[in-house]
N, CA, C and O atoms as a GROMACS GRO file, in nm:
protein
  608
    1MET      N    1  -1.865   6.909  13.057
    1MET     CA    2  -1.793   6.815  12.974
    1MET      C    3  -1.687   6.746  13.058
    1MET      O    4  -1.607   6.813  13.125
    2SER      N    5  -1.684   6.617  13.056
    2SER     CA    6  -1.576   6.545  13.122
    2SER      C    7  -1.457   6.539  13.025
    2SER      O    8  -1.466   6.582  12.911
    3GLU      N    9  -1.350   6.485  13.073
    3GLU     CA   10  -1.230   6.475  12.991
    3GLU      C   11  -1.256   6.388  12.868
    3GLU      O   12  -1.310   6.278  12.878
    4GLN      N   13  -1.217   6.439  12.753
    4GLN     CA   14  -1.233   6.366  12.626
    4GLN      C   15  -1.094   6.340  12.567
    4GLN      O   16  -1.022   6.433  12.533
    5ARG      N   17  -1.059   6.212  12.557
    5ARG     CA   18  -0.931   6.174  12.496
    5ARG      C   19  -0.955   6.147  12.348
    5ARG      O   20  -1.040   6.065  12.312
    6ILE      N   21  -0.880   6.214  12.265
    6ILE     CA   22  -0.891   6.197  12.120
    6ILE      C   23  -0.797   6.084  12.078
    6ILE      O   24  -0.688   6.071  12.133
    7ASN      N   25  -0.840   6.003  11.982
    7ASN     CA   26  -0.755   5.895  11.934
    7ASN      C   27  -0.619   5.949  11.893
    7ASN      O   28  -0.610   6.050  11.823
    8PRO      N   29  -0.512   5.882  11.936
    8PRO     CA   30  -0.378   5.930  11.900
    8PRO      C   31  -0.348   5.909  11.752
    8PRO      O   32  -0.411   5.829  11.683
    9LEU      N   33  -0.251   5.983  11.706
    9LEU     CA   34  -0.202   5.974  11.569
    9LEU      C   35  -0.055   5.936  11.579
    9LEU      O   36   0.021   6.005  11.647
   10ILE      N   37  -0.014   5.830  11.512
   10ILE     CA   38   0.125   5.787  11.515
   10ILE      C   39   0.178   5.794  11.372
   10ILE      O   40   0.123   5.733  11.280
   11LEU      N   41   0.288   5.870  11.356
   11LEU     CA   42   0.342   5.898  11.223
   11LEU      C   43   0.492   5.873  11.218
   11LEU      O   44   0.559   5.875  11.321
   12PRO      N   45   0.545   5.851  11.097
   12PRO     CA   46   0.690   5.839  11.084
   12PRO      C   47   0.757   5.971  11.120
   12PRO      O   48   0.708   6.079  11.086
   13GLY      N   49   0.868   5.963  11.187
   13GLY     CA   50   0.946   6.081  11.223
   13GLY      C   51   1.072   6.089  11.140
   13GLY      O   52   1.176   6.133  11.189
   14THR      N   53   1.064   6.048  11.016
   14THR     CA   54   1.182   6.041  10.930
   14THR      C   55   1.184   6.155  10.829
   14THR      O   56   1.079   6.207  10.790
   15MET      N   57   1.304   6.192  10.787
   15MET     CA   58   1.320   6.304  10.694
   15MET      C   59   1.245   6.278  10.563
   15MET      O   60   1.187   6.371  10.506
   16ASP      N   61   1.245   6.155  10.514
   16ASP     CA   62   1.180   6.127  10.386
   16ASP      C   63   1.028   6.136  10.394
   16ASP      O   64   0.961   6.150  10.292
   17LYS      N   65   0.972   6.129  10.513
   17LYS     CA   66   0.827   6.139  10.534
   17LYS      C   67   0.787   6.267  10.606
   17LYS      O   68   0.672   6.282  10.647
   18MET      N   69   0.881   6.360  10.621
   18MET     CA   70   0.856   6.478  10.701
   18MET      C   71   0.736   6.558  10.650
   18MET      O   72   0.650   6.595  10.729
   19GLY      N   73   0.729   6.585  10.522
   19GLY     CA   74   0.618   6.664  10.468
   19GLY      C   75   0.484   6.600  10.495
   19GLY      O   76   0.390   6.667  10.537
   20GLU      N   77   0.475   6.471  10.472
   20GLU     CA   78   0.350   6.398  10.495
   20GLU      C   79   0.313   6.398  10.643
   20GLU      O   80   0.197   6.419  10.679
   21SER      N   81   0.411   6.374  10.728
   21SER     CA   82   0.385   6.368  10.872
   21SER      C   83   0.342   6.505  10.926
   21SER      O   84   0.246   6.514  11.002
   22LEU      N   85   0.412   6.610  10.885
   22LEU     CA   86   0.376   6.744  10.933
   22LEU      C   87   0.238   6.784  10.884
   22LEU      O   88   0.161   6.847  10.957
   23SER      N   89   0.205   6.749  10.762
   23SER     CA   90   0.071   6.778  10.709
   23SER      C   91  -0.037   6.706  10.790
   23SER      O   92  -0.140   6.764  10.824
   24ALA      N   93  -0.012   6.580  10.821
   24ALA     CA   94  -0.109   6.502  10.900
   24ALA      C   95  -0.123   6.559  11.042
   24ALA      O   96  -0.232   6.563  11.098
   25ILE      N   97  -0.011   6.603  11.099
   25ILE     CA   98  -0.015   6.662  11.232
   25ILE      C   99  -0.096   6.792  11.229
   25ILE      O  100  -0.177   6.816  11.319
   26ARG      N  101  -0.075   6.874  11.127
   26ARG     CA  102  -0.152   6.999  11.116
   26ARG      C  103  -0.301   6.970  11.105
   26ARG      O  104  -0.383   7.039  11.167
   27GLY      N  105  -0.337   6.868  11.028
   27GLY     CA  106  -0.478   6.829  11.015
   27GLY      C  107  -0.536   6.783  11.148
   27GLY      O  108  -0.648   6.819  11.183
   28TYR      N  109  -0.459   6.704  11.221
   28TYR     CA  110  -0.501   6.656  11.353
   28TYR      C  111  -0.523   6.774  11.447
   28TYR      O  112  -0.624   6.780  11.518
   29VAL      N  113  -0.429   6.868  11.448
   29VAL     CA  114  -0.441   6.986  11.535
   29VAL      C  115  -0.567   7.064  11.499
   29VAL      O  116  -0.642   7.106  11.588
   30SER      N  117  -0.590   7.085  11.370
   30SER     CA  118  -0.712   7.158  11.327
   30SER      C  119  -0.838   7.088  11.376
   30SER      O  120  -0.930   7.151  11.426
   31ASP      N  121  -0.840   6.956  11.361
   31ASP     CA  122  -0.957   6.879  11.402
   31ASP      C  123  -0.982   6.890  11.552
   31ASP      O  124  -1.095   6.916  11.594
   32VAL      N  125  -0.878   6.871  11.634
   32VAL     CA  126  -0.900   6.875  11.778
   32VAL      C  127  -0.932   7.016  11.826
   32VAL      O  128  -1.006   7.033  11.922
   33CYS      N  129  -0.875   7.116  11.761
   33CYS     CA  130  -0.909   7.255  11.797
   33CYS      C  131  -1.056   7.281  11.768
   33CYS      O  132  -1.124   7.348  11.846
   34GLY      N  133  -1.106   7.230  11.657
   34GLY     CA  134  -1.247   7.244  11.626
   34GLY      C  135  -1.334   7.175  11.730
   34GLY      O  136  -1.434   7.231  11.773
   35GLN      N  137  -1.296   7.055  11.770
   35GLN     CA  138  -1.370   6.983  11.872
   35GLN      C  139  -1.369   7.057  12.006
   35GLN      O  140  -1.465   7.048  12.083
   36ALA      N  141  -1.260   7.128  12.033
   36ALA     CA  142  -1.248   7.202  12.159
   36ALA      C  143  -1.314   7.339  12.152
   36ALA      O  144  -1.322   7.409  12.253
   37GLY      N  145  -1.363   7.378  12.035
   37GLY     CA  146  -1.429   7.508  12.021
   37GLY      C  147  -1.334   7.626  12.019
   37GLY      O  148  -1.373   7.738  12.054
   38LEU      N  149  -1.209   7.603  11.977
   38LEU     CA  150  -1.112   7.711  11.972
   38LEU      C  151  -1.131   7.794  11.846
   38LEU      O  152  -1.171   7.742  11.742
   39ASP      N  153  -1.103   7.923  11.856
   39ASP     CA  154  -1.117   8.011  11.740
   39ASP      C  155  -0.996   7.997  11.647
   39ASP      O  156  -0.900   7.926  11.677
   40ARG      N  157  -1.003   8.066  11.534
   40ARG     CA  158  -0.898   8.055  11.432
   40ARG      C  159  -0.763   8.101  11.484
   40ARG      O  160  -0.660   8.041  11.451
   41GLN      N  161  -0.762   8.205  11.566
   41GLN     CA  162  -0.635   8.256  11.618
   41GLN      C  163  -0.569   8.155  11.712
   41GLN      O  164  -0.449   8.129  11.700
   42ALA      N  165  -0.645   8.098  11.803
   42ALA     CA  166  -0.590   7.997  11.895
   42ALA      C  167  -0.544   7.874  11.819
   42ALA      O  168  -0.440   7.815  11.850
   43THR      N  169  -0.621   7.835  11.718
   43THR     CA  170  -0.583   7.719  11.635
   43THR      C  171  -0.452   7.747  11.563
   43THR      O  172  -0.365   7.660  11.559
   44SER      N  173  -0.437   7.864  11.507
   44SER     CA  174  -0.314   7.900  11.436
   44SER      C  175  -0.194   7.902  11.530
   44SER      O  176  -0.086   7.856  11.494
   45ARG      N  177  -0.213   7.956  11.651
   45ARG     CA  178  -0.104   7.959  11.748
   45ARG      C  179  -0.057   7.818  11.783
   45ARG      O  180   0.063   7.792  11.790
   46LEU      N  181  -0.153   7.729  11.805
   46LEU     CA  182  -0.117   7.592  11.841
   46LEU      C  183  -0.052   7.520  11.724
   46LEU      O  184   0.045   7.447  11.742
   47LYS      N  185  -0.105   7.540  11.604
   47LYS     CA  186  -0.046   7.476  11.486
   47LYS      C  187   0.099   7.520  11.466
   47LYS      O  188   0.186   7.437  11.436
   48LEU      N  189   0.126   7.647  11.482
   48LEU     CA  190   0.262   7.698  11.468
   48LEU      C  191   0.355   7.634  11.570
   48LEU      O  192   0.465   7.590  11.536
   49ALA      N  193   0.311   7.629  11.695
   49ALA     CA  194   0.394   7.573  11.802
   49ALA      C  195   0.422   7.424  11.780
   49ALA      O  196   0.537   7.380  11.790
   50VAL      N  197   0.318   7.349  11.750
   50VAL     CA  198   0.333   7.205  11.730
   50VAL      C  199   0.420   7.177  11.607
   50VAL      O  200   0.504   7.087  11.609
   51ASP      N  201   0.398   7.253  11.500
   51ASP     CA  202   0.475   7.236  11.377
   51ASP      C  203   0.625   7.258  11.403
   51ASP      O  204   0.708   7.181  11.354
   52GLU      N  205   0.658   7.359  11.479
   52GLU     CA  206   0.799   7.389  11.509
   52GLU      C  207   0.864   7.275  11.588
   52GLU      O  208   0.973   7.231  11.553
   53ILE      N  209   0.798   7.229  11.692
   53ILE     CA  210   0.858   7.123  11.774
   53ILE      C  211   0.863   6.991  11.697
   53ILE      O  212   0.962   6.919  11.707
   54ALA      N  213   0.759   6.959  11.621
   54ALA     CA  214   0.761   6.835  11.541
   54ALA      C  215   0.872   6.839  11.437
   54ALA      O  216   0.940   6.739  11.414
   55THR      N  217   0.892   6.955  11.375
   55THR     CA  218   1.001   6.970  11.278
   55THR      C  219   1.135   6.948  11.346
   55THR      O  220   1.223   6.881  11.290
   56ASN      N  221   1.152   7.003  11.466
   56ASN     CA  222   1.277   6.982  11.539
   56ASN      C  223   1.298   6.836  11.576
   56ASN      O  224   1.411   6.787  11.572
   57ILE      N  225   1.192   6.768  11.613
   57ILE     CA  226   1.203   6.624  11.646
   57ILE      C  227   1.255   6.548  11.525
   57ILE      O  228   1.350   6.471  11.536
   58ILE      N  229   1.192   6.570  11.410
   58ILE     CA  230   1.232   6.497  11.289
   58ILE      C  231   1.374   6.534  11.247
   58ILE      O  232   1.455   6.446  11.218
   59THR      N  233   1.404   6.663  11.244
   59THR     CA  234   1.533   6.710  11.194
   59THR      C  235   1.648   6.680  11.288
   59THR      O  236   1.752   6.629  11.246
   60TYR      N  237   1.630   6.713  11.414
   60TYR     CA  238   1.742   6.705  11.508
   60TYR      C  239   1.742   6.578  11.592
   60TYR      O  240   1.845   6.511  11.602
   61SER      N  241   1.629   6.546  11.653
   61SER     CA  242   1.626   6.430  11.741
   61SER      C  243   1.649   6.300  11.663
   61SER      O  244   1.728   6.215  11.704
   62TYR      N  245   1.580   6.287  11.552
   62TYR     CA  246   1.596   6.166  11.471
   62TYR      C  247   1.701   6.182  11.362
   62TYR      O  248   1.795   6.104  11.354
   63GLY      N  249   1.685   6.284  11.278
   63GLY     CA  250   1.772   6.301  11.162
   63GLY      C  251   1.919   6.313  11.195
   63GLY      O  252   2.001   6.240  11.140
   64GLU      N  253   1.953   6.405  11.285
   64GLU     CA  254   2.094   6.425  11.319
   64GLU      C  255   2.154   6.310  11.399
   64GLU      O  256   2.276   6.297  11.407
   65ASN      N  257   2.070   6.227  11.457
   65ASN     CA  258   2.118   6.113  11.535
   65ASN      C  259   2.112   5.983  11.456
   65ASN      O  260   2.139   5.876  11.510
   66GLY      N  261   2.078   5.992  11.326
   66GLY     CA  262   2.077   5.874  11.240
   66GLY      C  263   1.968   5.773  11.273
   66GLY      O  264   1.981   5.656  11.238
   67ILE      N  265   1.863   5.816  11.340
   67ILE     CA  266   1.753   5.726  11.374
   67ILE      C  267   1.659   5.718  11.254
   67ILE      O  268   1.598   5.818  11.216
   68VAL      N  269   1.649   5.600  11.195
   68VAL     CA  270   1.573   5.586  11.069
   68VAL      C  271   1.433   5.530  11.089
   68VAL      O  272   1.355   5.523  10.994
   69ASP      N  273   1.399   5.492  11.210
   69ASP     CA  274   1.266   5.433  11.233
   69ASP      C  275   1.190   5.505  11.342
   69ASP      O  276   1.101   5.447  11.405
   70GLY      N  277   1.223   5.630  11.366
   70GLY     CA  278   1.156   5.706  11.471
   70GLY      C  279   1.012   5.740  11.435
   70GLY      O  280   0.976   5.750  11.318
   71THR      N  281   0.932   5.756  11.538
   71THR     CA  282   0.792   5.795  11.518
   71THR      C  283   0.760   5.915  11.606
   71THR      O  284   0.830   5.946  11.703
   72ILE      N  285   0.651   5.981  11.570
   72ILE     CA  286   0.595   6.086  11.653
   72ILE      C  287   0.452   6.045  11.683
   72ILE      O  288   0.374   6.016  11.592
   73GLU      N  289   0.419   6.042  11.811
   73GLU     CA  290   0.281   6.014  11.852
   73GLU      C  291   0.219   6.145  11.899
   73GLU      O  292   0.275   6.215  11.983
   74VAL      N  293   0.104   6.176  11.842
   74VAL     CA  294   0.032   6.298  11.878
   74VAL      C  295  -0.093   6.257  11.954
   74VAL      O  296  -0.172   6.176  11.906
   75THR      N  297  -0.110   6.313  12.074
   75THR     CA  298  -0.228   6.284  12.154
   75THR      C  299  -0.294   6.415  12.194
   75THR      O  300  -0.229   6.519  12.199
   76ALA      N  301  -0.423   6.408  12.222
   76ALA     CA  302  -0.496   6.527  12.265
   76ALA      C  303  -0.600   6.490  12.369
   76ALA      O  304  -0.664   6.385  12.362
   77VAL      N  305  -0.614   6.579  12.466
   77VAL     CA  306  -0.716   6.565  12.570
   77VAL      C  307  -0.787   6.700  12.581
   77VAL      O  308  -0.723   6.804  12.594
   78ILE      N  309  -0.920   6.694  12.577
   78ILE     CA  310  -1.001   6.815  12.592
   78ILE      C  311  -1.077   6.802  12.724
   78ILE      O  312  -1.143   6.701  12.748
   79ASP      N  313  -1.068   6.904  12.807
   79ASP     CA  314  -1.152   6.908  12.927
   79ASP      C  315  -1.225   7.041  12.931
   79ASP      O  316  -1.221   7.118  12.834
   80GLU      N  317  -1.290   7.069  13.040
   80GLU     CA  318  -1.372   7.190  13.050
   80GLU      C  319  -1.296   7.317  13.022
   80GLU      O  320  -1.351   7.411  12.965
   81SER      N  321  -1.170   7.322  13.063
   81SER     CA  322  -1.096   7.448  13.057
   81SER      C  323  -0.988   7.457  12.951
   81SER      O  324  -0.943   7.566  12.918
   82LYS      N  325  -0.944   7.343  12.898
   82LYS     CA  326  -0.829   7.349  12.809
   82LYS      C  327  -0.821   7.231  12.712
   82LYS      O  328  -0.884   7.128  12.730
   83LEU      N  329  -0.740   7.253  12.610
   83LEU     CA  330  -0.699   7.147  12.518
   83LEU      C  331  -0.551   7.123  12.545
   83LEU      O  332  -0.471   7.217  12.542
   84THR      N  333  -0.516   7.000  12.573
   84THR     CA  334  -0.376   6.963  12.592
   84THR      C  335  -0.336   6.870  12.479
   84THR      O  336  -0.396   6.764  12.459
   85LEU      N  337  -0.236   6.911  12.405
   85LEU     CA  338  -0.185   6.829  12.294
   85LEU      C  339  -0.042   6.792  12.327
   85LEU      O  340   0.036   6.875  12.373
   86SER      N  341  -0.007   6.666  12.304
   86SER     CA  342   0.127   6.618  12.336
   86SER      C  343   0.191   6.554  12.215
   86SER      O  344   0.126   6.485  12.137
   87LEU      N  345   0.322   6.577  12.201
   87LEU     CA  346   0.404   6.509  12.101
   87LEU      C  347   0.500   6.419  12.177
   87LEU      O  348   0.574   6.464  12.264
   88LEU      N  349   0.499   6.291  12.143
   88LEU     CA  350   0.589   6.195  12.205
   88LEU      C  351   0.684   6.141  12.099
   88LEU      O  352   0.642   6.107  11.988
   89ASP      N  353   0.812   6.133  12.135
   89ASP     CA  354   0.911   6.074  12.045
   89ASP      C  355   1.010   5.993  12.126
   89ASP      O  356   1.019   6.009  12.248
   90THR      N  357   1.082   5.906  12.059
   90THR     CA  358   1.176   5.816  12.127
   90THR      C  359   1.321   5.855  12.101
   90THR      O  360   1.412   5.773  12.119
   91GLY      N  361   1.344   5.978  12.061
   91GLY     CA  362   1.480   6.026  12.038
   91GLY      C  363   1.553   6.048  12.168
   91GLY      O  364   1.498   6.028  12.276
   92PRO      N  365   1.680   6.089  12.158
   92PRO     CA  366   1.756   6.120  12.279
   92PRO      C  367   1.686   6.229  12.360
   92PRO      O  368   1.616   6.314  12.304
   93ALA      N  369   1.704   6.226  12.491
   93ALA     CA  370   1.640   6.325  12.578
   93ALA      C  371   1.679   6.466  12.533
   93ALA      O  372   1.797   6.496  12.514
   94TYR      N  373   1.578   6.551  12.517
   94TYR     CA  374   1.604   6.690  12.479
   94TYR      C  375   1.490   6.777  12.528
   94TYR      O  376   1.377   6.768  12.479
   95ASP      N  377   1.520   6.861  12.623
   95ASP     CA  378   1.422   6.952  12.682
   95ASP      C  379   1.440   7.088  12.616
   95ASP      O  380   1.536   7.159  12.645
   96VAL      N  381   1.347   7.126  12.528
   96VAL     CA  382   1.359   7.254  12.458
   96VAL      C  383   1.351   7.373  12.553
   96VAL      O  384   1.398   7.482  12.519
   97THR      N  385   1.293   7.354  12.670
   97THR     CA  386   1.284   7.467  12.764
   97THR      C  387   1.421   7.500  12.824
   97THR      O  388   1.438   7.607  12.883
   98LYS      N  389   1.517   7.411  12.810
   98LYS     CA  390   1.652   7.436  12.861
   98LYS      C  391   1.739   7.509  12.758
   98LYS      O  392   1.850   7.551  12.788
   99ARG      N  393   1.687   7.523  12.637
   99ARG     CA  394   1.761   7.590  12.530
   99ARG      C  395   1.765   7.741  12.559
   99ARG      O  396   1.667   7.798  12.606
  100ASP      N  397   1.878   7.803  12.530
  100ASP     CA  398   1.888   7.948  12.545
  100ASP      C  399   1.793   8.015  12.447
  100ASP      O  400   1.795   7.988  12.327
  101MET      N  401   1.711   8.101  12.499
  101MET     CA  402   1.617   8.174  12.416
  101MET      C  403   1.684   8.302  12.366
  101MET      O  404   1.769   8.358  12.436
  102PRO      N  405   1.647   8.348  12.247
  102PRO     CA  406   1.709   8.470  12.195
  102PRO      C  407   1.688   8.588  12.290
  102PRO      O  408   1.579   8.608  12.344
  103ASP      N  409   1.793   8.664  12.309
  103ASP     CA  410   1.782   8.779  12.397
  103ASP      C  411   1.795   8.911  12.321
  103ASP      O  412   1.796   9.018  12.380
  104ASN      N  413   1.805   8.900  12.190
  104ASN     CA  414   1.821   9.020  12.108
  104ASN      C  415   1.715   9.026  11.998
  104ASN      O  416   1.747   9.045  11.881
  105LEU      N  417   1.590   9.010  12.037
  105LEU     CA  418   1.481   9.008  11.939
  105LEU      C  419   1.464   9.139  11.866
  105LEU      O  420   1.404   9.142  11.758
  106ASP      N  421   1.513   9.248  11.921
  106ASP     CA  422   1.501   9.377  11.855
  106ASP      C  423   1.608   9.400  11.749
  106ASP      O  424   1.598   9.492  11.669
  107ALA      N  425   1.711   9.317  11.749
  107ALA     CA  426   1.820   9.333  11.652
  107ALA      C  427   1.775   9.289  11.513
  107ALA      O  428   1.689   9.201  11.500
  108PRO      N  429   1.832   9.348  11.410
  108PRO     CA  430   1.801   9.303  11.274
  108PRO      C  431   1.838   9.155  11.256
  108PRO      O  432   1.930   9.105  11.321
  109LEU      N  433   1.767   9.088  11.168
  109LEU     CA  434   1.789   8.944  11.147
  109LEU      C  435   1.934   8.912  11.116
  109LEU      O  436   1.987   8.812  11.164
  110ASP      N  437   2.000   8.995  11.036
  110ASP     CA  438   2.137   8.964  10.996
  110ASP      C  439   2.238   8.985  11.109
  110ASP      O  440   2.356   8.954  11.093
  111GLN      N  441   2.192   9.037  11.224
  111GLN     CA  442   2.281   9.058  11.337
  111GLN      C  443   2.254   8.961  11.451
  111GLN      O  444   2.320   8.969  11.556
  112ARG      N  445   2.160   8.871  11.433
  112ARG     CA  446   2.128   8.773  11.536
  112ARG      C  447   2.192   8.638  11.504
  112ARG      O  448   2.213   8.604  11.388
  113GLU      N  449   2.221   8.564  11.609
  113GLU     CA  450   2.271   8.428  11.589
  113GLU      C  451   2.158   8.340  11.538
  113GLU      O  452   2.041   8.364  11.568
  114MET      N  453   2.194   8.238  11.461
  114MET     CA  454   2.096   8.144  11.410
  114MET      C  455   2.048   8.053  11.522
  114MET      O  456   2.122   8.022  11.615
  115GLY      N  457   1.922   8.012  11.512
  115GLY     CA  458   1.869   7.912  11.603
  115GLY      C  459   1.799   7.971  11.724
  115GLY      O  460   1.832   8.079  11.772
  116GLY      N  461   1.702   7.897  11.772
  116GLY     CA  462   1.634   7.933  11.895
  116GLY      C  463   1.506   8.012  11.879
  116GLY      O  464   1.418   8.006  11.965
  117LEU      N  465   1.493   8.087  11.768
  117LEU     CA  466   1.377   8.172  11.753
  117LEU      C  467   1.249   8.090  11.736
  117LEU      O  468   1.146   8.125  11.794
  118GLY      N  469   1.253   7.984  11.657
  118GLY     CA  470   1.135   7.901  11.636
  118GLY      C  471   1.084   7.839  11.766
  118GLY      O  472   0.964   7.840  11.793
  119VAL      N  473   1.176   7.785  11.844
  119VAL     CA  474   1.138   7.726  11.973
  119VAL      C  475   1.082   7.833  12.065
  119VAL      O  476   0.982   7.812  12.133
  120PHE      N  477   1.147   7.949  12.067
  120PHE     CA  478   1.100   8.061  12.149
  120PHE      C  479   0.956   8.097  12.113
  120PHE      O  480   0.871   8.111  12.201
  121LEU      N  481   0.928   8.111  11.983
  121LEU     CA  482   0.793   8.145  11.939
  121LEU      C  483   0.694   8.034  11.970
  121LEU      O  484   0.581   8.061  12.008
  122ALA      N  485   0.736   7.909  11.954
  122ALA     CA  486   0.649   7.795  11.983
  122ALA      C  487   0.603   7.798  12.129
  122ALA      O  488   0.484   7.784  12.158
  123ILE      N  489   0.697   7.817  12.218
  123ILE     CA  490   0.666   7.816  12.360
  123ILE      C  491   0.581   7.937  12.398
  123ILE      O  492   0.489   7.926  12.480
  124ARG      N  493   0.610   8.052  12.340
  124ARG     CA  494   0.536   8.174  12.371
  124ARG      C  495   0.396   8.177  12.310
  124ARG      O  496   0.310   8.252  12.356
  125ASN      N  497   0.372   8.096  12.207
  125ASN     CA  498   0.245   8.099  12.135
  125ASN      C  499   0.135   8.018  12.203
  125ASN      O  500   0.019   8.026  12.162
  126VAL      N  501   0.169   7.941  12.303
  126VAL     CA  502   0.068   7.861  12.372
  126VAL      C  503   0.052   7.912  12.514
  126VAL      O  504   0.138   7.983  12.566
  127ASP      N  505  -0.059   7.876  12.576
  127ASP     CA  506  -0.085   7.922  12.712
  127ASP      C  507   0.005   7.855  12.815
  127ASP      O  508   0.044   7.916  12.915
  128GLU      N  509   0.038   7.730  12.791
  128GLU     CA  510   0.133   7.656  12.877
  128GLU      C  511   0.212   7.562  12.788
  128GLU      O  512   0.160   7.509  12.690
  129PHE      N  513   0.339   7.543  12.824
  129PHE     CA  514   0.423   7.445  12.755
  129PHE      C  515   0.505   7.376  12.861
  129PHE      O  516   0.555   7.439  12.954
  130SER      N  517   0.519   7.244  12.848
  130SER     CA  518   0.605   7.171  12.940
  130SER      C  519   0.670   7.054  12.866
  130SER      O  520   0.621   7.008  12.763
  131TYR      N  521   0.780   7.010  12.922
  131TYR     CA  522   0.854   6.895  12.869
  131TYR      C  523   0.871   6.796  12.983
  131TYR      O  524   0.895   6.833  13.098
  132GLN      N  525   0.859   6.668  12.948
  132GLN     CA  526   0.887   6.560  13.043
  132GLN      C  527   0.961   6.450  12.969
  132GLN      O  528   0.939   6.428  12.850
  133ARG      N  529   1.047   6.382  13.040
  133ARG     CA  530   1.107   6.258  12.988
  133ARG      C  531   1.033   6.148  13.060
  133ARG      O  532   1.044   6.135  13.182
  134VAL      N  533   0.958   6.067  12.985
  134VAL     CA  534   0.877   5.960  13.042
  134VAL      C  535   0.932   5.828  12.988
  134VAL      O  536   0.909   5.792  12.873
  135GLY      N  537   1.007   5.758  13.073
  135GLY     CA  538   1.072   5.636  13.028
  135GLY      C  539   1.171   5.671  12.919
  135GLY      O  540   1.263   5.749  12.940
  136GLU      N  541   1.152   5.613  12.801
  136GLU     CA  542   1.239   5.639  12.686
  136GLU      C  543   1.179   5.742  12.591
  136GLU      O  544   1.225   5.755  12.478
  137ASN      N  545   1.078   5.814  12.636
  137ASN     CA  546   1.008   5.909  12.549
  137ASN      C  547   1.027   6.053  12.592
  137ASN      O  548   1.028   6.085  12.711
  138ASN      N  549   1.044   6.140  12.493
  138ASN     CA  550   1.031   6.284  12.514
  138ASN      C  551   0.885   6.316  12.500
  138ASN      O  552   0.819   6.266  12.409
  139CYS      N  553   0.832   6.397  12.588
  139CYS     CA  554   0.691   6.436  12.582
  139CYS      C  555   0.682   6.589  12.592
  139CYS      O  556   0.706   6.647  12.697
  140ASN      N  557   0.648   6.650  12.479
  140ASN     CA  558   0.629   6.795  12.472
  140ASN      C  559   0.480   6.821  12.480
  140ASN      O  560   0.403   6.773  12.398
  141ASN      N  561   0.439   6.898  12.581
  141ASN     CA  562   0.298   6.923  12.608
  141ASN      C  563   0.262   7.069  12.581
  141ASN      O  564   0.329   7.160  12.629
  142PHE      N  565   0.157   7.089  12.504
  142PHE     CA  566   0.108   7.221  12.468
  142PHE      C  567  -0.034   7.237  12.523
  142PHE      O  568  -0.116   7.147  12.508
  143VAL      N  569  -0.062   7.350  12.587
  143VAL     CA  570  -0.195   7.375  12.641
  143VAL      C  571  -0.248   7.505  12.583
  143VAL      O  572  -0.178   7.607  12.580
  144ILE      N  573  -0.372   7.500  12.536
  144ILE     CA  574  -0.446   7.618  12.494
  144ILE      C  575  -0.574   7.620  12.576
  144ILE      O  576  -0.648   7.522  12.579
  145TYR      N  577  -0.600   7.733  12.642
  145TYR     CA  578  -0.722   7.745  12.721
  145TYR      C  579  -0.843   7.760  12.630
  145TYR      O  580  -0.838   7.827  12.527
  146ARG      N  581  -0.950   7.695  12.669
  146ARG     CA  582  -1.076   7.701  12.592
  146ARG      C  583  -1.157   7.823  12.635
  146ARG      O  584  -1.146   7.869  12.749
  147PRO      N  585  -1.238   7.876  12.542
  147PRO     CA  586  -1.327   7.984  12.581
  147PRO      C  587  -1.429   7.932  12.682
  147PRO      O  588  -1.472   7.817  12.673
  148THR      N  589  -1.465   8.015  12.777
  148THR     CA  590  -1.561   7.972  12.878
  148THR      C  591  -1.699   8.032  12.852
  148THR      O  592  -1.713   8.128  12.776
  149ALA      N  593  -1.798   7.976  12.914
  149ALA     CA  594  -1.937   8.024  12.898
  149ALA      C  595  -1.950   8.167  12.948
  149ALA      O  596  -2.034   8.241  12.898
  150GLN      N  597  -1.868   8.208  13.046
  150GLN     CA  598  -1.876   8.344  13.098
  150GLN      C  599  -1.834   8.447  12.996
  150GLN      O  600  -1.871   8.564  13.008
  151GLU      N  601  -1.756   8.407  12.894
  151GLU     CA  602  -1.710   8.501  12.793
  151GLU      C  603  -1.817   8.534  12.690
  151GLU      O  604  -1.803   8.632  12.617
  152ASP      N  605  -1.924   8.455  12.684
  152ASP     CA  606  -2.028   8.477  12.584
  152ASP      C  607  -2.104   8.606  12.608
  152ASP      O  608  -2.195   8.639  12.532
   0.00000   0.00000   0.00000
């Protein structure tokens, strides 16, 4: 299989459309995971990760900065070994990998500081995660490895 680029999905990144946009993104992720031959567990891991970062884009990148016309572009590329899904937004530069990750995961919930756990889980739930600032865009990249013929 050569590289297959899936048609991008461009959605509003606004608080009033958040539910609709997140639902559409989840549907897109399910579809591309099916095309890539990923199992239910890998699909769920990717959906969780993408949902967390997309929610943060809408809530913090756009919402907290008063951006009322922001969008999220979702793209996917499938090749022989992996599915790469990217979220692009035009909010202020924000690299989630630079955020302090929780260091007290064993502590009870009521003894931990708020924040960071969702991003931590998102990054840990995929095989690779990277962030790039491309021009005026934030680009969050998620990679899930595809099953290989040798595993059959």
